[in-house]
C-alpha positions in Angstrom: 12.7 33.8 21.4 14.8 31.2 23.9 14.0 31.3 27.4 12.8 34.5 29.0 11.9 33.0 32.6 13.7 30.7 35.3 11.7 29.5 37.7 14.0 28.8 40.6 12.7 26.3 43.2 14.7 26.1 46.5 13.9 23.1 48.3 15.2 21.2 51.5 13.9 17.7 52.7 10.5 18.4 51.0 10.1 15.6 48.6 5.9 16.1 48.5 6.0 19.7 48.1 8.6 19.7 45.1 6.3 16.7 43.5 3.1 19.6 43.5 5.2 22.3 43.1 7.1 20.8 39.3 3.5 19.1 38.6 2.1 22.5 38.4 5.0 24.3 36.7 5.0 21.5 33.7 1.5 22.1 33.4 1.7 25.9 32.4 -0.2 27.3 28.9 3.5 29.2 28.2 5.1 27.9 25.8 7.8 25.3 27.3 10.5 26.6 24.6 10.4 29.9 26.9 11.2 28.9 30.0 13.5 26.2 32.3 12.6 25.4 36.0 15.7 24.9 38.3 15.6 23.0 41.4 17.7 24.1 44.0 18.7 21.8 46.2 19.9 22.8 49.4 21.7 19.5 50.3 18.3 17.2 50.8 18.9 14.1 53.0 15.5 12.2 52.1 14.2 11.4 48.8 13.6 14.8 47.5 16.7 14.6 44.9 14.9 11.8 43.8 11.6 13.5 42.9 13.6 16.3 41.3 15.5 13.6 39.4 12.6 11.7 38.3 10.9 14.9 37.0 14.4 15.7 35.3 14.3 12.4 33.3 10.5 13.3 32.2 11.4 16.7 31.3 14.6 17.1 30.5 14.6 19.9 28.4 12.6 21.7 30.9 14.4 21.0 34.2 17.4 21.1 35.8 19.0 20.5 39.2 21.5 22.2 40.9 22.9 21.5 44.1 23.8 23.8 47.3 25.2 22.0 49.9 28.4 24.2 51.2 26.2 26.6 52.7 22.7 25.5 54.5 20.2 28.6 53.5 17.2 29.1 51.3 18.9 32.2 50.1 22.6 30.3 49.4 20.4 28.0 47.3 18.0 30.6 45.4 21.6 32.2 44.9 22.9 29.0 42.8 19.7 29.0 40.9 20.4 32.8 39.6 23.5 32.0 38.6 22.6 29.1 36.5 20.2 30.9 35.2 20.1 31.5 31.3 16.9 33.7 31.7 16.2 37.6 31.6 13.7 37.0 34.5 14.1 35.1 37.5 10.5 34.1 39.4 11.1 32.2 42.7 8.7 29.7 44.2 8.8 27.5 46.8 8.8 24.0 46.9 5.4 23.8 49.1 3.3 25.7 46.5 1.8 25.2 43.5 0.4 27.6 40.8 -2.3 28.0 38.6 -2.1 27.2 34.8 -1.4 30.7 33.6 1.2 32.1 36.2 4.0 32.1 33.5 1.5 33.9 31.6 0.6 36.2 33.9 3.6 37.1 35.0 4.9 38.2 31.5 1.9 39.9 30.9 2.2 41.5 34.1 6.4 42.8 33.5 5.4 44.4 30.2 2.1 46.0 30.9 3.4 47.5 33.6 7.3 47.8 33.0 8.6 46.9 36.5 11.6 45.4 37.4 10.4 43.9 40.9 7.1 42.1 41.0 5.4 40.1 43.6 3.2 37.5 42.9 -0.6 37.1 45.4 -0.4 34.0 47.5 -3.6 32.1 48.7 -3.2 29.8 51.3 -5.0 25.9 51.2 -5.4 23.4 53.8 -6.1 19.9 53.8 -7.0 19.4 57.2 -8.9 21.6 59.0 -7.4 22.0 61.8 -7.2 25.5 64.3 -3.6 26.5 62.8 -5.0 26.1 58.9 -8.4 27.3 59.6 -6.0 30.4 61.2 -3.6 30.9 58.1 -6.1 30.6 55.5 -8.3 33.5 57.4 -5.9 36.0 57.8 -3.8 34.8 54.6 -0.5 35.8 53.4 -0.8 39.7 53.6 2.2 40.2 50.2 0.3 43.6 48.9 1.0 44.7 53.0 4.7 43.5 52.9 5.2 45.3 49.5 3.4 48.8 50.2 4.7 49.0 53.8 7.6 46.9 54.4 8.9 47.3 51.1 9.4 43.8 49.7 7.9 41.1 48.2 8.3 37.3 50.1 10.6 35.3 47.6 8.2 32.3 47.8 6.1 34.7 45.3 8.5 36.6 44.0 9.5 37.7 40.1 13.0 39.9 39.3 14.4 41.1 35.9 18.1 39.4 36.1 19.7 42.8 35.6 18.4 44.0 39.3 20.5 41.5 40.9 23.8 42.7 38.5 22.5 46.3 40.0 21.9 45.4 43.7 23.4 41.7 44.1 22.4 38.7 44.6 20.3 37.3 48.2 22.5 37.4 51.2 23.5 33.7 52.0 24.3 34.5 55.4 20.9 34.8 56.3 18.4 32.1 57.3 15.6 34.0 57.4 14.2 37.8 56.1 16.5 37.7 53.4 13.8 38.8 51.1 13.5 41.2 52.9 16.9 42.8 53.5 17.1 42.1 49.2 14.0 43.9 48.9 15.0 47.1 50.8 18.4 47.3 49.1 16.0 47.0 45.9 
């Protein structure tokens, strides 16, 4: 069958977050020959690339690294990942997130069941410390459903798109520092 899902992880100076994210991605119950992980580094200056390289050495058939160091924008990093992707489905997850073991299976099943080209995944916020800000964020959550219904976009931290959508609507606007997911979603 070949690779059907490319998971693109944009990252900039977040070695700890990348380690957590990649740790959850390499343990998926989805067949490893059917997905790839593309770490899209945005010119990190800390230990982030070393973390990515360590995972690449251990999971050489599963993980690749691309570097976008000309344009400082997570959207530029995502675009570089899209261009290097070999799959028909692109899933984005930020480098400070982790996913359940069945995340890719759920994506595949949802796309098949609903026959959609653009899909948002649920996001739950967990905090290690009990700060007032952490508790507030946990209580108010991440309103993905509201974004999709009312603002017509899914945040890129939890977005899944068929590659044909990028061919028809174009890629992310790499000039944007923020709200590129909203601009792209509204264009789609």
